[in-house]
VEXTI-248887 format. One line per 10 residues: number of its first residue (from 1); for each residue x, y, z of C-alpha. Coordinates in steps of 0.25 Angstrom, whole numbers, plus 5000, padded with zeros to 4 digits. Example, Ala and Ser with C-alpha at 12.3 -4.5 7.8 and 13.67 -1.06 7.14 Angstrom:
2
1	5049/4982/5031 | 5055/4996/5029
//
This chain:
174
1	5335/5264/5743 | 5330/5254/5752 | 5320/5263/5759 | 5313/5268/5747 | 5312/5255/5742 | 5305/5251/5756 | 5297/5265/5755 | 5291/5261/5741 | 5289/5246/5744 | 5280/5250/5754
11	5272/5261/5748 | 5269/5251/5737 | 5267/5241/5748 | 5257/5250/5753 | 5250/5252/5740 | 5247/5236/5738 | 5241/5237/5752 | 5232/5247/5749 | 5228/5238/5737 | 5224/5227/5745
21	5217/5237/5756 | 5210/5242/5744 | 5205/5228/5737 | 5202/5222/5751 | 5193/5235/5752 | 5187/5231/5739 | 5185/5216/5742 | 5176/5221/5754 | 5168/5228/5746 | 5168/5217/5736
31	5164/5206/5745 | 5153/5215/5753 | 5148/5220/5738 | 5146/5205/5736 | 5141/5200/5747 | 5131/5212/5748 | 5127/5211/5733 | 5123/5194/5735 | 5115/5198/5747 | 5107/5208/5737
41	5108/5199/5727 | 5101/5186/5736 | 5094/5194/5746 | 5089/5205/5740 | 5087/5201/5725 | 5098/5213/5722 | 5110/5216/5715 | 5116/5227/5709 | 5125/5226/5695 | 5134/5238/5701
51	5138/5232/5713 | 5142/5218/5707 | 5148/5226/5697 | 5156/5234/5710 | 5160/5220/5714 | 5167/5217/5702 | 5175/5231/5703 | 5179/5229/5718 | 5184/5215/5714 | 5191/5223/5703
61	5199/5232/5716 | 5201/5218/5726 | 5208/5211/5712 | 5217/5223/5707 | 5221/5227/5721 | 5224/5214/5730 | 5233/5210/5718 | 5244/5220/5723 | 5239/5216/5737 | 5241/5200/5736
71	5255/5202/5728 | 5260/5211/5740 | 5257/5198/5749 | 5261/5189/5740 | 5246/5181/5740 | 5247/5182/5723 | 5247/5170/5715 | 5261/5167/5713 | 5267/5155/5707 | 5275/5150/5717
81	5280/5137/5711 | 5292/5145/5707 | 5294/5154/5720 | 5292/5144/5732 | 5306/5139/5729 | 5313/5149/5730 | 5321/5157/5741 | 5317/5169/5748 | 5326/5177/5737 | 5320/5169/5727
91	5308/5173/5730 | 5311/5187/5731 | 5316/5187/5716 | 5303/5179/5712 | 5296/5190/5717 | 5306/5202/5711 | 5303/5197/5699 | 5290/5194/5696 | 5286/5208/5703 | 5296/5212/5693
101	5292/5204/5680 | 5280/5200/5682 | 5272/5208/5692 | 5276/5223/5688 | 5277/5221/5673 | 5261/5214/5673 | 5255/5225/5681 | 5260/5236/5674 | 5256/5231/5659 | 5241/5227/5667
111	5244/5243/5671 | 5247/5248/5659 | 5237/5241/5650 | 5225/5241/5662 | 5226/5257/5662 | 5220/5260/5648 | 5210/5248/5651 | 5203/5255/5665 | 5208/5268/5656 | 5199/5266/5645
121	5188/5259/5654 | 5187/5275/5661 | 5188/5281/5649 | 5176/5276/5644 | 5168/5274/5655 | 5164/5260/5655 | 5156/5254/5665 | 5148/5241/5667 | 5139/5236/5655 | 5131/5231/5665
131	5119/5239/5669 | 5119/5245/5683 | 5136/5241/5682 | 5146/5250/5687 | 5153/5260/5680 | 5167/5264/5681 | 5173/5251/5673 | 5187/5257/5673 | 5189/5255/5689 | 5190/5239/5689
141	5197/5242/5676 | 5206/5250/5683 | 5207/5242/5695 | 5217/5233/5686 | 5228/5245/5684 | 5228/5249/5698 | 5227/5233/5703 | 5240/5232/5693 | 5246/5245/5698 | 5245/5239/5713
151	5251/5227/5708 | 5264/5235/5700 | 5263/5241/5714 | 5266/5228/5723 | 5275/5223/5712 | 5283/5234/5715 | 5284/5232/5729 | 5287/5217/5727 | 5298/5221/5718 | 5305/5232/5728
161	5302/5220/5741 | 5308/5209/5732 | 5319/5219/5728 | 5323/5223/5741 | 5323/5211/5748 | 5331/5205/5737 | 5341/5217/5739 | 5342/5214/5754 | 5346/5200/5754 | 5355/5202/5743
171	5362/5212/5751 | 5361/5205/5763 | 5368/5194/5756 | 5380/5201/5751
//
């Protein structure tokens, strides 16, 4: 059972690592694009609506995929007013309950309700209302779903990790 749990945890960790890599690539591309847009606008007096909208698409990739990666390294916003007084075991219990009661249900609800939102955008072939804007408005909308799938994956990984650590803690104490 332990070996299976560790393999599953490892696989889930790799998935959130992949999400972080994609977010990092999107961030580098976005910064480069913004730099190019600023240079074009102020040095050559040229600009393109599609390039500015592409910045928005890349920001959606960065933000939505970066959430799970931030959760992986515990770099997300957290209310430490409760947890700083807890022991190591108390923090494990808090993290386990938070993953099960808050992160997983919220992520699954957003995926459930976000899917039709993105699907409708795809079926209607929704595009930018701006002249010269990008088509495929379903991409940033679909990234909401993809991002929260990764959040659910990371919450599941944290649940497994905290549960494993708690089992070992109580097995050693017995």
